[in-house]
C-alpha positions in Angstrom: 18.6 3.5 -25.3 16.3 6.6 -25.6 13.8 4.7 -27.8 14.0 1.4 -26.1 10.8 -0.6 -25.5 10.2 -1.8 -22.0 7.7 -4.5 -21.0 6.1 -4.4 -17.5 4.3 -7.3 -16.0 1.6 -6.1 -13.6 0.0 -8.7 -11.3 -3.8 -8.9 -11.7 -4.5 -12.2 -9.9 -2.7 -14.2 -7.3 -3.9 -17.5 -5.7 -2.6 -20.5 -3.9 -3.3 -24.1 -5.1 -2.5 -27.6 -4.0 -1.0 -29.1 -7.1 1.7 -31.6 -8.2 5.0 -29.8 -8.6 6.5 -31.1 -11.9 10.0 -30.4 -10.7 9.8 -32.4 -7.5 6.9 -34.7 -8.4 5.4 -33.9 -5.0 2.0 -32.5 -4.3 2.5 -29.1 -2.6 1.2 -25.6 -2.4 2.0 -23.6 -5.5 1.4 -19.8 -6.0 -0.2 -18.8 -9.4 0.4 -15.2 -10.4 -1.3 -13.8 -13.6 0.3 -10.7 -15.1 -1.2 -8.2 -17.5 1.4 -6.9 -20.0 2.1 -3.2 -20.3 4.5 -1.7 -22.8 6.2 1.7 -22.4 8.4 3.8 -24.7 9.5 7.4 -24.4 6.6 8.3 -26.7 3.7 5.9 -25.7 2.4 3.7 -22.9 0.2 0.8 -23.9 -1.9 -1.5 -21.6 -2.4 -4.6 -23.6 -4.9 -7.5 -23.3 -2.1 -10.0 -23.2 -1.8 -12.1 -20.1 1.1 -14.2 -18.8 1.1 -16.6 -15.9 3.8 -17.9 -13.6 3.8 -20.7 -10.9 6.0 -20.3 -7.9 6.9 -22.7 -5.1 6.8 -21.8 -1.4 10.5 -21.1 -1.7 9.9 -18.6 -4.6 11.2 -20.9 -7.3 9.5 -20.3 -10.7 8.3 -23.4 -12.5 9.1 -23.1 -16.3 5.9 -23.0 -18.3 7.2 -25.8 -20.6 7.1 -28.1 -17.6 3.5 -27.3 -16.5 1.2 -30.2 -16.1 -2.2 -30.3 -17.9 -3.8 -29.4 -14.6 -1.6 -26.4 -14.1 -2.3 -25.2 -17.6 -6.1 -25.7 -17.2 -6.1 -23.8 -13.9 -4.2 -20.9 -15.5 -6.7 -20.8 -18.3 -9.6 -20.7 -15.8 -8.1 -18.0 -13.6 -7.1 -16.0 -16.7 -10.7 -15.8 -17.9 -11.9 -14.3 -14.6 -9.0 -12.0 -13.8 -9.9 -8.3 -13.3 -8.0 -6.5 -16.1 -7.2 -2.9 -16.7 -8.9 -1.7 -19.9 -6.6 -1.9 -22.9 -5.4 1.5 -24.0 -2.5 3.4 -25.6 -1.5 6.8 -24.3 0.7 9.1 -26.4 3.1 10.9 -24.2 3.4 14.4 -25.8 5.6 15.5 -22.9 8.0 12.8 -23.9 8.3 14.3 -27.4 8.8 17.7 -26.0 11.6 16.5 -23.7 13.3 14.7 -26.7 13.3 18.0 -28.6 14.8 19.9 -25.6 17.4 17.2 -25.2 18.5 17.5 -28.9 18.8 21.3 -28.5 20.7 21.1 -25.2 22.7 17.9 -25.6 25.6 19.2 -23.5 23.4 20.5 -20.7 20.8 17.8 -20.3 20.6 16.8 -16.7 20.1 13.2 -15.4 16.6 14.0 -14.0 15.4 15.4 -17.3 16.7 12.3 -19.1 14.8 10.1 -16.7 11.5 11.9 -17.5 12.1 11.6 -21.3 13.1 8.0 -20.9 9.7 7.1 -19.4 11.2 5.5 -16.2 14.1 3.5 -17.7 15.8 3.5 -14.3 12.6 2.4 -12.5 14.2 -0.9 -11.4 17.0 0.9 -9.5 14.6 3.1 -7.7 12.4 0.2 -6.6 15.4 -1.5 -5.1 16.5 1.6 -3.2 13.0 2.1 -1.7 13.7 -0.4 1.1 16.3 2.1 2.5 14.4 5.3 1.7 11.0 4.8 3.3 10.2 7.3 6.1 7.1 8.0 8.2 4.7 10.1 6.2 5.7 8.7 2.8 3.1 8.0 0.2 3.5 4.7 -1.7 1.6 3.8 -4.9 1.1 0.1 -5.8 -0.9 -3.0 -6.4 -2.8 -4.5 -3.4 -4.4 -7.9 -3.0 -6.5 -9.0 0.0 -6.3 -12.8 0.2 -9.5 -13.4 2.3 -11.8 -11.4 0.0 -9.9 -11.5 -3.4 -10.2 -7.7 -3.5 -7.4 -6.4 -5.7 -6.5 -3.1 -7.5 -4.2 -0.1 -7.4 -4.0 2.6 -4.8 -2.0 4.7 -2.3 -0.9 3.9 1.2 0.6 6.3 3.8 3.4 5.1 6.1 2.0 6.0 9.5 5.1 4.8 11.5 8.1 2.6 11.6 9.4 0.3 14.3 12.4 -1.8 13.5 11.6 -3.8 10.4 7.8 -3.3 10.8 5.8 -0.5 9.0 2.4 0.8 10.0 0.4 1.8 6.9 -3.0 3.3 6.1 -4.8 2.9 2.8 -6.1 5.9 0.9 -9.9 6.3 1.3 -10.1 5.9 -2.5 -8.1 2.8 -3.3 -9.1 3.0 -7.0 -7.3 6.3 -7.6 -4.7 5.3 -10.2 -3.6 8.7 -11.6 -3.1 11.1 -8.7 -1.8 10.9 -5.1 -4.0 12.1 -2.2 -3.9 15.9 -2.0 -2.1 16.2 1.3 -0.8 14.2 4.2 -3.9 14.8 6.3 -5.1 11.6 8.0 -8.5 12.5 6.6 -7.3 11.3 3.2 -6.8 7.7 4.6 -8.8 5.0 6.2 -8.8 4.8 10.0 -7.5 1.2 10.0 -3.8 0.9 10.5 -2.1 -2.3 9.3 1.2 -3.6 10.5 3.4 -4.9 7.6 6.8 -6.2 6.9 8.8 -5.5 3.7 10.8 -7.8 1.5 12.3 -7.7 -2.0 10.6 -10.1 -4.4 11.2 -10.5 -8.1 13.0 -7.0 -7.9 10.0 -5.4 -6.3 9.4 -4.1 -2.8 6.5 -6.1 -1.3 4.7 -5.2 1.9 2.9 -8.0 3.5 0.5 -7.8 6.5 1.8 -9.5 9.6 -1.4 -11.6 9.7 -0.8 -12.5 6.0 -4.2 -11.0 5.1 -2.9 -8.9 2.2 0.1 -7.9 0.1 1.0 -4.5 -1.4 3.6 -4.4 -4.2 5.2 -0.9 -4.3 5.4 0.6 -7.8 6.2 4.2 -6.9 7.3 6.4 -4.0 5.6 9.8 -4.3 8.2 11.6 -2.1 
C-alpha cells in the first residue's frame, strides 16, 4: 500500500448543455465536466496532459462514455481543446523518501500521522468526507472554484466567515491563484470584502460549496486547519 499509485481527477471545465440523453432518449440539460488527470505516489506527483470527460444528468447520474452520442463526443472534443489546464509537470517528493527511511528504521514506533505524510494523502477520501462535520467559523479551505456567469475558474483559498444552520458565509482569498500556500493569517485583509452565502453537499465523494444564487461552486480539496 505504501507504494500504491493514486489517480486524481481534477475538474478544469464545467458547463451545461441541452442535449439528447442517450439513456432516456429525451432532450434535456446535461452537465459536462472535463477533468485533468494527476497521479500521485509516495515519491512523485505528476500533473499530466491527459483529460477525461463525464456527462451527468440533473439528478447526478453519469452517462457511460460508450453510450455518448456523436454530438456529445463532438462537444467534449471542442470543450477539451479550450479547457484551461495546469502545466504538465512531475515533482519528486524528497520528503517522502526521507519518511520512508525513517519508517523502515522505526517500524514499531511509526505513528499514523507520519504514515499519512509518507503515503502522500492515501486517506484523503476519508478526510474529505469528514469535512462536512468539521468546518468551523474561521477555517481556511483550499479548492477548485468555477463562476458560471463568467467562466472564471481556478484554485484558491476561502475563509469561513460564519455559519448559520446549513448555510456558510465565505470570503475568497485576495489572490485566488495561490496554489501552494495558504494566506499568512486569519486577518480579513487577506480576503476580499465580498461575502458569499453558500450551502454544502457531498458530490462524487467531494464536499461542494454552491452559492445560494447558483453563481459559482467551490469543490473543497483541503482543510488547512
